LOKEVEX-185583 format. One record per atom (N, C-alpha, C): residue number from 1; residue in three letters; atom name; x, y, z. Coordinates in nm, 3 decimals, padded with zeros to 5 digits. Layout:
{num NUM&residuo ALA&atomo CA&px X&py Y&pz Z}
...
***
This chain:
{num 1&residuo MET&atomo N&px 00.083&py -00.116&pz 00.000}
{num 1&residuo MET&atomo CA&px 00.001&py -00.002&pz 00.000}
{num 1&residuo MET&atomo C&px 00.089&py 00.122&pz 00.001}
{num 2&residuo ASN&atomo N&px 00.051&py 00.221&pz -00.078}
{num 2&residuo ASN&atomo CA&px 00.125&py 00.347&pz -00.081}
{num 2&residuo ASN&atomo C&px 00.135&py 00.405&pz 00.058}
{num 3&residuo ASN&atomo N&px 00.255&py 00.455&pz 00.095}
{num 3&residuo ASN&atomo CA&px 00.280&py 00.507&pz 00.230}
{num 3&residuo ASN&atomo C&px 00.184&py 00.621&pz 00.264}
{num 4&residuo GLN&atomo N&px 00.157&py 00.712&pz 00.173}
{num 4&residuo GLN&atomo CA&px 00.070&py 00.823&pz 00.199}
{num 4&residuo GLN&atomo C&px -00.072&py 00.773&pz 00.233}
{num 5&residuo VAL&atomo N&px -00.122&py 00.676&pz 00.161}
{num 5&residuo VAL&atomo CA&px -00.255&py 00.620&pz 00.188}
{num 5&residuo VAL&atomo C&px -00.251&py 00.546&pz 00.323}
{num 6&residuo LYS&atomo N&px -00.151&py 00.466&pz 00.347}
{num 6&residuo LYS&atomo CA&px -00.145&py 00.389&pz 00.471}
{num 6&residuo LYS&atomo C&px -00.133&py 00.483&pz 00.593}
{num 7&residuo GLU&atomo N&px -00.053&py 00.585&pz 00.584}
{num 7&residuo GLU&atomo CA&px -00.038&py 00.678&pz 00.696}
{num 7&residuo GLU&atomo C&px -00.169&py 00.745&pz 00.727}
{num 8&residuo PHE&atomo N&px -00.241&py 00.788&pz 00.623}
{num 8&residuo PHE&atomo CA&px -00.372&py 00.854&pz 00.645}
{num 8&residuo PHE&atomo C&px -00.468&py 00.757&pz 00.709}
{num 9&residuo LYS&atomo N&px -00.479&py 00.636&pz 00.655}
{num 9&residuo LYS&atomo CA&px -00.575&py 00.538&pz 00.708}
{num 9&residuo LYS&atomo C&px -00.541&py 00.498&pz 00.852}
{num 10&residuo ASP&atomo N&px -00.413&py 00.474&pz 00.879}
{num 10&residuo ASP&atomo CA&px -00.372&py 00.435&pz 01.014}
{num 10&residuo ASP&atomo C&px -00.400&py 00.543&pz 01.117}
{num 11&residuo TYR&atomo N&px -00.361&py 00.669&pz 01.082}
{num 11&residuo TYR&atomo CA&px -00.382&py 00.779&pz 01.174}
{num 11&residuo TYR&atomo C&px -00.531&py 00.800&pz 01.202}
{num 12&residuo ARG&atomo N&px -00.609&py 00.797&pz 01.095}
{num 12&residuo ARG&atomo CA&px -00.755&py 00.821&pz 01.109}
{num 12&residuo ARG&atomo C&px -00.817&py 00.712&pz 01.196}
{num 13&residuo ALA&atomo N&px -00.781&py 00.587&pz 01.174}
{num 13&residuo ALA&atomo CA&px -00.834&py 00.476&pz 01.251}
{num 13&residuo ALA&atomo C&px -00.795&py 00.490&pz 01.397}
{num 14&residuo LYS&atomo N&px -00.667&py 00.518&pz 01.422}
{num 14&residuo LYS&atomo CA&px -00.616&py 00.529&pz 01.561}
{num 14&residuo LYS&atomo C&px -00.689&py 00.643&pz 01.635}
{num 15&residuo MET&atomo N&px -00.701&py 00.758&pz 01.572}
{num 15&residuo MET&atomo CA&px -00.762&py 00.869&pz 01.642}
{num 15&residuo MET&atomo C&px -00.913&py 00.856&pz 01.656}
{num 16&residuo ASN&atomo N&px -00.980&py 00.798&pz 01.557}
{num 16&residuo ASN&atomo CA&px -01.120&py 00.773&pz 01.569}
{num 16&residuo ASN&atomo C&px -01.150&py 00.677&pz 01.685}
{num 17&residuo GLU&atomo N&px -01.066&py 00.575&pz 01.695}
{num 17&residuo GLU&atomo CA&px -01.079&py 00.478&pz 01.807}
{num 17&residuo GLU&atomo C&px -01.069&py 00.552&pz 01.944}
{num 18&residuo LYS&atomo N&px -00.970&py 00.640&pz 01.954}
{num 18&residuo LYS&atomo CA&px -00.949&py 00.712&pz 02.078}
{num 18&residuo LYS&atomo C&px -01.065&py 00.806&pz 02.108}
{num 19&residuo LEU&atomo N&px -01.112&py 00.876&pz 02.005}
{num 19&residuo LEU&atomo CA&px -01.222&py 00.968&pz 02.021}
{num 19&residuo LEU&atomo C&px -01.349&py 00.898&pz 02.067}
{num 20&residuo LEU&atomo N&px -01.377&py 00.782&pz 02.003}
{num 20&residuo LEU&atomo CA&px -01.498&py 00.711&pz 02.035}
{num 20&residuo LEU&atomo C&px -01.488&py 00.641&pz 02.169}
{num 21&residuo ALA&atomo N&px -01.367&py 00.603&pz 02.211}
{num 21&residuo ALA&atomo CA&px -01.348&py 00.538&pz 02.340}
{num 21&residuo ALA&atomo C&px -01.366&py 00.636&pz 02.454}
{num 22&residuo ASP&atomo N&px -01.356&py 00.764&pz 02.426}
{num 22&residuo ASP&atomo CA&px -01.373&py 00.869&pz 02.528}
{num 22&residuo ASP&atomo C&px -01.518&py 00.873&pz 02.580}
{num 23&residuo ASN&atomo N&px -01.607&py 00.808&pz 02.504}
{num 23&residuo ASN&atomo CA&px -01.746&py 00.792&pz 02.545}
{num 23&residuo ASN&atomo C&px -01.823&py 00.925&pz 02.555}
{num 24&residuo ASN&atomo N&px -01.798&py 01.017&pz 02.465}
{num 24&residuo ASN&atomo CA&px -01.869&py 01.146&pz 02.459}
{num 24&residuo ASN&atomo C&px -01.988&py 01.122&pz 02.368}
{num 25&residuo LEU&atomo N&px -02.107&py 01.140&pz 02.422}
{num 25&residuo LEU&atomo CA&px -02.232&py 01.109&pz 02.350}
{num 25&residuo LEU&atomo C&px -02.248&py 01.199&pz 02.227}
{num 26&residuo VAL&atomo N&px -02.211&py 01.327&pz 02.242}
{num 26&residuo VAL&atomo CA&px -02.226&py 01.419&pz 02.127}
{num 26&residuo VAL&atomo C&px -02.135&py 01.376&pz 02.012}
{num 27&residuo ILE&atomo N&px -02.009&py 01.344&pz 02.044}
{num 27&residuo ILE&atomo CA&px -01.914&py 01.299&pz 01.942}
{num 27&residuo ILE&atomo C&px -01.962&py 01.169&pz 01.875}
{num 28&residuo LYS&atomo N&px -02.012&py 01.076&pz 01.954}
{num 28&residuo LYS&atomo CA&px -02.062&py 00.952&pz 01.902}
{num 28&residuo LYS&atomo C&px -02.182&py 00.976&pz 01.808}
{num 29&residuo ARG&atomo N&px -02.268&py 01.065&pz 01.846}
{num 29&residuo ARG&atomo CA&px -02.383&py 01.097&pz 01.761}
{num 29&residuo ARG&atomo C&px -02.344&py 01.163&pz 01.631}
{num 30&residuo ILE&atomo N&px -02.245&py 01.249&pz 01.638}
{num 30&residuo ILE&atomo CA&px -02.195&py 01.318&pz 01.513}
{num 30&residuo ILE&atomo C&px -02.134&py 01.214&pz 01.419}
{num 31&residuo PHE&atomo N&px -02.052&py 01.123&pz 01.473}
{num 31&residuo PHE&atomo CA&px -01.993&py 01.017&pz 01.391}
{num 31&residuo PHE&atomo C&px -02.101&py 00.930&pz 01.329}
{num 32&residuo ASN&atomo N&px -02.204&py 00.897&pz 01.407}
{num 32&residuo ASN&atomo CA&px -02.315&py 00.814&pz 01.358}
{num 32&residuo ASN&atomo C&px -02.392&py 00.887&pz 01.248}
{num 33&residuo LEU&atomo N&px -02.418&py 01.014&pz 01.270}
{num 33&residuo LEU&atomo CA&px -02.489&py 01.093&pz 01.170}
{num 33&residuo LEU&atomo C&px -02.412&py 01.098&pz 01.039}
{num 34&residuo ASP&atomo N&px -02.280&py 01.122&pz 01.050}
{num 34&residuo ASP&atomo CA&px -02.193&py 01.127&pz 00.935}
{num 34&residuo ASP&atomo C&px -02.196&py 00.995&pz 00.858}
{num 35&residuo THR&atomo N&px -02.186&py 00.884&pz 00.928}
{num 35&residuo THR&atomo CA&px -02.193&py 00.751&pz 00.866}
{num 35&residuo THR&atomo C&px -02.324&py 00.732&pz 00.794}
{num 36&residuo ASN&atomo N&px -02.435&py 00.761&pz 00.861}
{num 36&residuo ASN&atomo CA&px -02.565&py 00.737&pz 00.802}
{num 36&residuo ASN&atomo C&px -02.600&py 00.833&pz 00.687}
{num 37&residuo ALA&atomo N&px -02.542&py 00.954&pz 00.689}
{num 37&residuo ALA&atomo CA&px -02.571&py 01.049&pz 00.584}
{num 37&residuo ALA&atomo C&px -02.520&py 01.000&pz 00.449}
{num 38&residuo TYR&atomo N&px -02.412&py 00.922&pz 00.451}
{num 38&residuo TYR&atomo CA&px -02.353&py 00.875&pz 00.323}
{num 38&residuo TYR&atomo C&px -02.402&py 00.736&pz 00.284}
{num 39&residuo ALA&atomo N&px -02.500&py 00.683&pz 00.354}
{num 39&residuo ALA&atomo CA&px -02.559&py 00.552&pz 00.318}
{num 39&residuo ALA&atomo C&px -02.650&py 00.570&pz 00.197}
{num 40&residuo GLU&atomo N&px -02.674&py 00.459&pz 00.129}
{num 40&residuo GLU&atomo CA&px -02.764&py 00.456&pz 00.015}
{num 40&residuo GLU&atomo C&px -02.900&py 00.515&pz 00.052}
{num 41&residuo GLY&atomo N&px -02.954&py 00.597&pz -00.031}
{num 41&residuo GLY&atomo CA&px -03.086&py 00.658&pz -00.006}
{num 41&residuo GLY&atomo C&px -03.145&py 00.700&pz -00.142}
{num 42&residuo ALA&atomo N&px -03.211&py 00.814&pz -00.145}
{num 42&residuo ALA&atomo CA&px -03.262&py 00.867&pz -00.271}
{num 42&residuo ALA&atomo C&px -03.146&py 00.893&pz -00.366}
{num 43&residuo LEU&atomo N&px -03.031&py 00.930&pz -00.308}
{num 43&residuo LEU&atomo CA&px -02.906&py 00.942&pz -00.390}
{num 43&residuo LEU&atomo C&px -02.820&py 00.819&pz -00.362}
{num 44&residuo ASP&atomo N&px -02.753&py 00.770&pz -00.464}
{num 44&residuo ASP&atomo CA&px -02.664&py 00.658&pz -00.445}
{num 44&residuo ASP&atomo C&px -02.536&py 00.702&pz -00.374}
{num 45&residuo VAL&atomo N&px -02.463&py 00.604&pz -00.323}
{num 45&residuo VAL&atomo CA&px -02.342&py 00.632&pz -00.245}
{num 45&residuo VAL&atomo C&px -02.240&py 00.708&pz -00.325}
{num 46&residuo LYS&atomo N&px -02.222&py 00.674&pz -00.452}
{num 46&residuo LYS&atomo CA&px -02.125&py 00.741&pz -00.536}
{num 46&residuo LYS&atomo C&px -02.158&py 00.891&pz -00.545}
{num 47&residuo THR&atomo N&px -02.281&py 00.925&pz -00.569}
{num 47&residuo THR&atomo CA&px -02.319&py 01.063&pz -00.579}
{num 47&residuo THR&atomo C&px -02.295&py 01.136&pz -00.447}
{num 48&residuo LYS&atomo N&px -02.329&py 01.074&pz -00.339}
{num 48&residuo LYS&atomo CA&px -02.308&py 01.137&pz -00.207}
{num 48&residuo LYS&atomo C&px -02.159&py 01.160&pz -00.179}
{num 49&residuo GLU&atomo N&px -02.077&py 01.064&pz -00.219}
{num 49&residuo GLU&atomo CA&px -01.932&py 01.081&pz -00.197}
{num 49&residuo GLU&atomo C&px -01.878&py 01.194&pz -00.282}
{num 50&residuo LEU&atomo N&px -01.924&py 01.208&pz -00.404}
{num 50&residuo LEU&atomo CA&px -01.878&py 01.320&pz -00.488}
{num 50&residuo LEU&atomo C&px -01.928&py 01.453&pz -00.433}
{num 51&residuo LEU&atomo N&px -02.049&py 01.455&pz -00.376}
{num 51&residuo LEU&atomo CA&px -02.098&py 01.576&pz -00.309}
{num 51&residuo LEU&atomo C&px -02.010&py 01.609&pz -00.189}
{num 52&residuo GLY&atomo N&px -01.977&py 01.508&pz -00.110}
{num 52&residuo GLY&atomo CA&px -01.888&py 01.529&pz 00.004}
{num 52&residuo GLY&atomo C&px -01.751&py 01.577&pz -00.039}
{num 53&residuo LEU&atomo N&px -01.701&py 01.524&pz -00.150}
{num 53&residuo LEU&atomo CA&px -01.571&py 01.564&pz -00.202}
{num 53&residuo LEU&atomo C&px -01.576&py 01.712&pz -00.241}
{num 54&residuo VAL&atomo N&px -01.676&py 01.752&pz -00.313}
{num 54&residuo VAL&atomo CA&px -01.687&py 01.893&pz -00.356}
{num 54&residuo VAL&atomo C&px -01.702&py 01.984&pz -00.237}
{num 55&residuo ALA&atomo N&px -01.786&py 01.951&pz -00.141}
{num 55&residuo ALA&atomo CA&px -01.804&py 02.034&pz -00.024}
{num 55&residuo ALA&atomo C&px -01.673&py 02.043&pz 00.056}
{num 56&residuo SER&atomo N&px -01.605&py 01.932&pz 00.069}
{num 56&residuo SER&atomo CA&px -01.480&py 01.929&pz 00.146}
{num 56&residuo SER&atomo C&px -01.372&py 02.014&pz 00.077}
{num 57&residuo THR&atomo N&px -01.372&py 02.015&pz -00.056}
{num 57&residuo THR&atomo CA&px -01.274&py 02.093&pz -00.129}
{num 57&residuo THR&atomo C&px -01.304&py 02.239&pz -00.113}
{num 58&residuo VAL&atomo N&px -01.431&py 02.278&pz -00.127}
{num 58&residuo VAL&atomo CA&px -01.471&py 02.420&pz -00.114}
{num 58&residuo VAL&atomo C&px -01.439&py 02.465&pz 00.028}
{num 59&residuo LEU&atomo N&px -01.456&py 02.378&pz 00.125}
{num 59&residuo LEU&atomo CA&px -01.427&py 02.416&pz 00.267}
{num 59&residuo LEU&atomo C&px -01.278&py 02.403&pz 00.297}
{num 60&residuo ARG&atomo N&px -01.200&py 02.346&pz 00.205}
{num 60&residuo ARG&atomo CA&px -01.056&py 02.335&pz 00.217}
{num 60&residuo ARG&atomo C&px -01.010&py 02.247&pz 00.336}
{num 61&residuo CYS&atomo N&px -01.074&py 02.131&pz 00.346}
{num 61&residuo CYS&atomo CA&px -01.040&py 02.036&pz 00.450}
{num 61&residuo CYS&atomo C&px -00.967&py 01.916&pz 00.387}
{num 62&residuo ASP&atomo N&px -00.835&py 01.918&pz 00.395}
{num 62&residuo ASP&atomo CA&px -00.753&py 01.812&pz 00.327}
{num 62&residuo ASP&atomo C&px -00.784&py 01.672&pz 00.382}
{num 63&residuo ASP&atomo N&px -00.806&py 01.656&pz 00.513}
{num 63&residuo ASP&atomo CA&px -00.841&py 01.525&pz 00.564}
{num 63&residuo ASP&atomo C&px -00.977&py 01.478&pz 00.510}
{num 64&residuo CYS&atomo N&px -01.069&py 01.568&pz 00.502}
{num 64&residuo CYS&atomo CA&px -01.203&py 01.536&pz 00.447}
{num 64&residuo CYS&atomo C&px -01.191&py 01.497&pz 00.299}
{num 65&residuo ILE&atomo N&px -01.110&py 01.572&pz 00.226}
{num 65&residuo ILE&atomo CA&px -01.087&py 01.544&pz 00.085}
{num 65&residuo ILE&atomo C&px -01.030&py 01.403&pz 00.068}
{num 66&residuo LYS&atomo N&px -00.929&py 01.370&pz 00.146}
{num 66&residuo LYS&atomo CA&px -00.869&py 01.238&pz 00.138}
{num 66&residuo LYS&atomo C&px -00.969&py 01.130&pz 00.172}
{num 67&residuo TYR&atomo N&px -01.051&py 01.150&pz 00.275}
{num 67&residuo TYR&atomo CA&px -01.150&py 01.054&pz 00.312}
{num 67&residuo TYR&atomo C&px -01.246&py 01.028&pz 00.198}
{num 68&residuo HIS&atomo N&px -01.297&py 01.137&pz 00.136}
{num 68&residuo HIS&atomo CA&px -01.394&py 01.118&pz 00.028}
{num 68&residuo HIS&atomo C&px -01.328&py 01.063&pz -00.099}
{num 69&residuo LEU&atomo N&px -01.203&py 01.099&pz -00.120}
{num 69&residuo LEU&atomo CA&px -01.131&py 01.038&pz -00.235}
{num 69&residuo LEU&atomo C&px -01.118&py 00.887&pz -00.217}
{num 70&residuo GLU&atomo N&px -01.077&py 00.845&pz -00.096}
{num 70&residuo GLU&atomo CA&px -01.060&py 00.705&pz -00.068}
{num 70&residuo GLU&atomo C&px -01.191&py 00.629&pz -00.083}
{num 71&residuo THR&atomo N&px -01.300&py 00.683&pz -00.029}
{num 71&residuo THR&atomo CA&px -01.428&py 00.616&pz -00.041}
{num 71&residuo THR&atomo C&px -01.477&py 00.617&pz -00.184}
{num 72&residuo SER&atomo N&px -01.457&py 00.727&pz -00.254}
{num 72&residuo SER&atomo CA&px -01.497&py 00.736&pz -00.396}
{num 72&residuo SER&atomo C&px -01.423&py 00.630&pz -00.480}
{num 73&residuo TYR&atomo N&px -01.293&py 00.618&pz -00.453}
{num 73&residuo TYR&atomo CA&px -01.210&py 00.519&pz -00.524}
{num 73&residuo TYR&atomo C&px -01.267&py 00.378&pz -00.497}
{num 74&residuo LYS&atomo N&px -01.297&py 00.348&pz -00.372}
{num 74&residuo LYS&atomo CA&px -01.349&py 00.217&pz -00.338}
{num 74&residuo LYS&atomo C&px -01.485&py 00.189&pz -00.399}
{num 75&residuo GLU&atomo N&px -01.563&py 00.298&pz -00.420}
{num 75&residuo GLU&atomo CA&px -01.696&py 00.286&pz -00.479}
{num 75&residuo GLU&atomo C&px -01.692&py 00.274&pz -00.632}
{num 76&residuo GLY&atomo N&px -01.572&py 00.281&pz -00.688}
{num 76&residuo GLY&atomo CA&px -01.557&py 00.263&pz -00.831}
{num 76&residuo GLY&atomo C&px -01.569&py 00.391&pz -00.912}
{num 77&residuo ILE&atomo N&px -01.561&py 00.504&pz -00.848}
{num 77&residuo ILE&atomo CA&px -01.563&py 00.629&pz -00.924}
{num 77&residuo ILE&atomo C&px -01.437&py 00.640&pz -01.006}
{num 78&residuo SER&atomo N&px -01.452&py 00.677&pz -01.130}
{num 78&residuo SER&atomo CA&px -01.334&py 00.684&pz -01.219}
{num 78&residuo SER&atomo C&px -01.258&py 00.815&pz -01.194}
{num 79&residuo LYS&atomo N&px -01.137&py 00.818&pz -01.241}
{num 79&residuo LYS&atomo CA&px -01.054&py 00.939&pz -01.230}
{num 79&residuo LYS&atomo C&px -01.121&py 01.054&pz -01.302}
{num 80&residuo GLU&atomo N&px -01.183&py 01.027&pz -01.414}
{num 80&residuo GLU&atomo CA&px -01.253&py 01.128&pz -01.491}
{num 80&residuo GLU&atomo C&px -01.370&py 01.186&pz -01.415}
{num 81&residuo GLU&atomo N&px -01.448&py 01.100&pz -01.345}
{num 81&residuo GLU&atomo CA&px -01.560&py 01.147&pz -01.266}
{num 81&residuo GLU&atomo C&px -01.509&py 01.231&pz -01.146}
{num 82&residuo MET&atomo N&px -01.404&py 01.184&pz -01.082}
{num 82&residuo MET&atomo CA&px -01.345&py 01.258&pz -00.972}
{num 82&residuo MET&atomo C&px -01.298&py 01.393&pz -01.018}
{num 83&residuo MET&atomo N&px -01.227&py 01.399&pz -01.131}
{num 83&residuo MET&atomo CA&px -01.175&py 01.527&pz -01.178}
{num 83&residuo MET&atomo C&px -01.286&py 01.622&pz -01.224}
{num 84&residuo GLU&atomo N&px -01.393&py 01.568&pz -01.275}
{num 84&residuo GLU&atomo CA&px -01.506&py 01.652&pz -01.312}
{num 84&residuo GLU&atomo C&px -01.567&py 01.717&pz -01.187}
{num 85&residuo ALA&atomo N&px -01.582&py 01.636&pz -01.080}
{num 85&residuo ALA&atomo CA&px -01.631&py 01.690&pz -00.953}
{num 85&residuo ALA&atomo C&px -01.536&py 01.794&pz -00.896}
{num 86&residuo MET&atomo N&px -01.404&py 01.767&pz -00.905}
{num 86&residuo MET&atomo CA&px -01.304&py 01.858&pz -00.857}
{num 86&residuo MET&atomo C&px -01.303&py 01.988&pz -00.939}
{num 87&residuo GLY&atomo N&px -01.336&py 01.977&pz -01.065}
{num 87&residuo GLY&atomo CA&px -01.351&py 02.096&pz -01.149}
{num 87&residuo GLY&atomo C&px -01.463&py 02.187&pz -01.101}
{num 88&residuo ILE&atomo N&px -01.574&py 02.125&pz -01.063}
{num 88&residuo ILE&atomo CA&px -01.687&py 02.200&pz -01.008}
{num 88&residuo ILE&atomo C&px -01.646&py 02.264&pz -00.874}
{num 89&residuo ALA&atomo N&px -01.575&py 02.186&pz -00.791}
{num 89&residuo ALA&atomo CA&px -01.529&py 02.238&pz -00.662}
{num 89&residuo ALA&atomo C&px -01.437&py 02.358&pz -00.680}
{num 90&residuo THR&atomo N&px -01.349&py 02.351&pz -00.780}
{num 90&residuo THR&atomo CA&px -01.257&py 02.459&pz -00.805}
{num 90&residuo THR&atomo C&px -01.330&py 02.581&pz -00.860}
{num 91&residuo LEU&atomo N&px -01.426&py 02.557&pz -00.942}
{num 91&residuo LEU&atomo CA&px -01.507&py 02.669&pz -00.993}
{num 91&residuo LEU&atomo C&px -01.582&py 02.738&pz -00.879}
{num 92&residuo VAL&atomo N&px -01.647&py 02.662&pz -00.796}
{num 92&residuo VAL&atomo CA&px -01.724&py 02.718&pz -00.686}
{num 92&residuo VAL&atomo C&px -01.631&py 02.779&pz -00.579}
{num 93&residuo GLY&atomo N&px -01.527&py 02.709&pz -00.547}
{num 93&residuo GLY&atomo CA&px -01.437&py 02.753&pz -00.441}
{num 93&residuo GLY&atomo C&px -01.340&py 02.862&pz -00.480}
{num 94&residuo GLY&atomo N&px -01.310&py 02.871&pz -00.610}
{num 94&residuo GLY&atomo CA&px -01.218&py 02.973&pz -00.657}
{num 94&residuo GLY&atomo C&px -01.075&py 02.924&pz -00.655}
{num 95&residuo THR&atomo N&px -00.984&py 03.007&pz -00.699}
{num 95&residuo THR&atomo CA&px -00.846&py 02.967&pz -00.711}
{num 95&residuo THR&atomo C&px -00.779&py 02.932&pz -00.579}
{num 96&residuo ILE&atomo N&px -00.841&py 02.973&pz -00.466}
{num 96&residuo ILE&atomo CA&px -00.781&py 02.939&pz -00.338}
{num 96&residuo ILE&atomo C&px -00.784&py 02.788&pz -00.311}
{num 97&residuo VAL&atomo N&px -00.869&py 02.712&pz -00.383}
{num 97&residuo VAL&atomo CA&px -00.872&py 02.567&pz -00.360}
{num 97&residuo VAL&atomo C&px -00.773&py 02.494&pz -00.451}
{num 98&residuo ILE&atomo N&px -00.704&py 02.561&pz -00.539}
{num 98&residuo ILE&atomo CA&px -00.608&py 02.494&pz -00.629}
{num 98&residuo ILE&atomo C&px -00.503&py 02.413&pz -00.552}
{num 99&residuo PRO&atomo N&px -00.447&py 02.461&pz -00.440}
{num 99&residuo PRO&atomo CA&px -00.351&py 02.377&pz -00.366}
{num 99&residuo PRO&atomo C&px -00.416&py 02.246&pz -00.317}
{num 100&residuo HIS&atomo N&px -00.544&py 02.252&pz -00.281}
{num 100&residuo HIS&atomo CA&px -00.617&py 02.133&pz -00.239}
{num 100&residuo HIS&atomo C&px -00.641&py 02.040&pz -00.356}
{num 101&residuo LEU&atomo N&px -00.666&py 02.100&pz -00.473}
{num 101&residuo LEU&atomo CA&px -00.683&py 02.020&pz -00.596}
{num 101&residuo LEU&atomo C&px -00.556&py 01.945&pz -00.626}
{num 102&residuo ARG&atomo N&px -00.438&py 02.009&pz -00.610}
{num 102&residuo ARG&atomo CA&px -00.312&py 01.942&pz -00.632}
{num 102&residuo ARG&atomo C&px -00.291&py 01.825&pz -00.539}
{num 103&residuo ARG&atomo N&px -00.317&py 01.849&pz -00.410}
{num 103&residuo ARG&atomo CA&px -00.303&py 01.741&pz -00.311}
{num 103&residuo ARG&atomo C&px -00.403&py 01.628&pz -00.333}
{num 104&residuo ALA&atomo N&px -00.524&py 01.664&pz -00.379}
{num 104&residuo ALA&atomo CA&px -00.623&py 01.561&pz -00.406}
{num 104&residuo ALA&atomo C&px -00.579&py 01.473&pz -00.523}
{num 105&residuo TYR&atomo N&px -00.525&py 01.535&pz -00.627}
{num 105&residuo TYR&atomo CA&px -00.478&py 01.463&pz -00.745}
{num 105&residuo TYR&atomo C&px -00.363&py 01.369&pz -00.704}
{num 106&residuo GLU&atomo N&px -00.274&py 01.421&pz -00.623}
{num 106&residuo GLU&atomo CA&px -00.161&py 01.340&pz -00.573}
{num 106&residuo GLU&atomo C&px -00.212&py 01.219&pz -00.490}
{num 107&residuo PHE&atomo N&px -00.312&py 01.243&pz -00.406}
{num 107&residuo PHE&atomo CA&px -00.365&py 01.137&pz -00.321}
{num 107&residuo PHE&atomo C&px -00.439&py 01.033&pz -00.407}
{num 108&residuo TRP&atomo N&px -00.507&py 01.079&pz -00.510}
{num 108&residuo TRP&atomo CA&px -00.577&py 00.984&pz -00.602}
{num 108&residuo TRP&atomo C&px -00.474&py 00.895&pz -00.669}
{num 109&residuo GLU&atomo N&px -00.363&py 00.953&pz -00.713}
{num 109&residuo GLU&atomo CA&px -00.255&py 00.872&pz -00.774}
{num 109&residuo GLU&atomo C&px -00.201&py 00.772&pz -00.674}
{num 110&residuo ALA&atomo N&px -00.191&py 00.809&pz -00.548}
{num 110&residuo ALA&atomo CA&px -00.143&py 00.716&pz -00.444}
{num 110&residuo ALA&atomo C&px -00.246&py 00.604&pz -00.427}
{num 111&residuo LEU&atomo N&px -00.374&py 00.635&pz -00.432}
{num 111&residuo LEU&atomo CA&px -00.477&py 00.532&pz -00.424}
{num 111&residuo LEU&atomo C&px -00.466&py 00.433&pz -00.541}
{num 112&residuo GLU&atomo N&px -00.444&py 00.488&pz -00.662}
{num 112&residuo GLU&atomo CA&px -00.428&py 00.405&pz -00.779}
{num 112&residuo GLU&atomo C&px -00.306&py 00.316&pz -00.763}
{num 113&residuo GLU&atomo N&px -00.196&py 00.372&pz -00.715}
{num 113&residuo GLU&atomo CA&px -00.074&py 00.290&pz -00.699}
{num 113&residuo GLU&atomo C&px -00.092&py 00.178&pz -00.596}
{num 114&residuo SER&atomo N&px -00.167&py 00.211&pz -00.493}
{num 114&residuo SER&atomo CA&px -00.183&py 00.112&pz -00.382}
{num 114&residuo SER&atomo C&px -00.293&py 00.010&pz -00.413}
{num 115&residuo GLY&atomo N&px -00.379&py 00.042&pz -00.510}
{num 115&residuo GLY&atomo CA&px -00.488&py -00.050&pz -00.543}
{num 115&residuo GLY&atomo C&px -00.595&py -00.055&pz -00.436}
{num 116&residuo GLN&atomo N&px -00.595&py 00.045&pz -00.353}
{num 116&residuo GLN&atomo CA&px -00.695&py 00.052&pz -00.247}
{num 116&residuo GLN&atomo C&px -00.827&py 00.092&pz -00.304}
***
């Protein structure tokens, strides 16, 4: 597995475990809401992940972008679909999101290399 992908996944898993073990009801409910929001519904999971990717890019959250890229990749979203969504994100977010676009592209390549 590509080191960049592995480091992100390991850190996220470790810290999520610690946060949830702290037994804070509000945090647990937020995590649950987040999980359920991206479940199959009137919109399919792929569409929801692309929406999450665009929102995360506009909000300039690199961890969120990586999370949605990873899930999008696992859901079978093509590089072309991802880049089209990132084009919309860049249009809406403006040139300030270009550094996030660069890092997103780099992380997508890492996902491709790792086969994750």
